[in-house]
C-alpha positions in Angstrom: 25.3 65.4 43.9 27.4 65.0 40.8 30.1 67.6 40.0 31.6 67.9 36.5 34.8 69.8 35.7 35.7 70.5 32.1 39.0 71.5 30.6 40.8 71.6 27.3 39.2 74.6 25.5 41.2 77.3 23.8 41.9 79.2 20.6 42.7 77.1 17.5 43.0 77.9 13.8 40.4 76.4 11.3 41.4 72.8 10.6 43.0 72.4 13.9 42.2 70.0 16.8 41.3 70.2 20.5 40.4 67.6 23.1 38.0 68.4 25.8 37.9 66.5 29.1 35.2 66.2 31.7 36.0 64.7 35.1 33.1 63.5 37.3 33.2 63.3 41.0 30.7 61.1 42.8 29.1 58.9 40.2 30.6 56.8 37.4 30.2 57.7 33.8 29.4 54.1 32.8 26.4 54.4 35.1 25.2 57.6 33.5 24.1 59.0 30.2 26.8 61.5 29.2 26.4 64.3 26.6 28.2 67.2 25.2 26.4 70.4 24.3 27.6 73.8 23.0 26.3 77.3 23.0 27.5 80.0 20.6 27.1 83.6 21.5 23.5 84.7 20.8 22.3 81.2 20.0 20.5 78.5 21.8 22.4 75.6 23.3 22.7 72.7 20.9 23.4 69.0 21.2 26.8 67.8 20.0 27.3 64.1 21.1 26.3 61.6 23.7 27.4 58.3 25.2 24.8 55.9 26.5 24.4 54.4 30.0 26.3 51.1 30.4 27.5 49.8 27.0 29.0 52.9 25.3 26.9 53.5 22.2 27.9 56.9 20.9 25.8 59.4 18.9 26.6 62.6 17.1 24.9 65.7 15.7 25.0 65.8 12.0 27.1 69.0 12.1 30.0 67.2 13.9 29.7 63.6 12.7 33.0 62.5 11.2 35.0 65.3 12.8 34.3 64.8 16.5 34.8 61.7 18.6 33.2 61.2 22.1 34.6 58.7 24.5 35.0 57.9 28.1 37.6 56.3 30.3 35.8 54.4 33.1 39.0 53.9 35.2 39.7 57.7 35.2 36.0 58.6 35.4 36.6 61.0 32.6 34.7 61.8 29.4 36.4 63.2 26.3 35.4 65.1 23.2 38.1 64.9 20.5 37.5 67.6 18.0 39.2 67.5 14.6 38.9 69.6 11.4 37.5 72.5 13.5 35.6 75.2 11.7 34.8 78.8 12.6 31.2 77.7 13.2 32.3 75.3 16.0 33.2 78.4 18.2 31.1 78.1 21.3 31.2 77.3 25.0 31.1 73.5 25.3 29.4 71.7 28.2 29.4 68.2 29.4 26.3 66.9 31.2 25.1 63.7 32.7 21.9 62.0 33.7 22.1 59.0 36.1 19.6 57.1 34.0 19.4 55.4 30.6 18.0 57.6 27.9 16.8 56.8 24.4 19.0 58.0 21.5 16.4 60.7 20.7 16.0 61.8 24.4 19.8 62.2 24.7 19.6 65.2 22.5 17.3 67.1 24.9 19.3 69.3 27.3 16.3 69.6 29.7 16.8 65.9 30.6 20.3 66.4 32.1 20.5 67.0 35.8 24.1 67.8 36.2 26.3 70.2 34.1 29.9 71.3 34.0 30.9 74.9 34.1 31.7 75.0 30.4 34.9 75.6 28.4 35.4 78.1 25.6 36.4 76.9 22.2 37.3 79.6 19.7 38.2 78.7 16.1 39.7 81.7 14.3 42.5 82.5 12.0 
């Protein structure tokens, strides 16, 4: 059973930065597909970014490409989401999720394929 604990959310002004962390207990991120999703109030959960199983190929939603950077530290068994140039529209609860299998780049975007989820961390972008 994989447990994920997220941290790093908070309140930031437009244009600011935050870094989210996701610590895994049990498995190792390099042996799992890792993804970040977010859900704004009253909206469906949406894909943000993902890191592939094994060799870390990284993919982004168009809405965050060029502003967000996903990464992982295998030694610390921690995944990160560095968020720069934040916009009001980035306000949401952010979740990390993992699947202990290799997924295709298109499949990585499907939240139904992820077995384990963190508790979520609130990110609020407001002036």
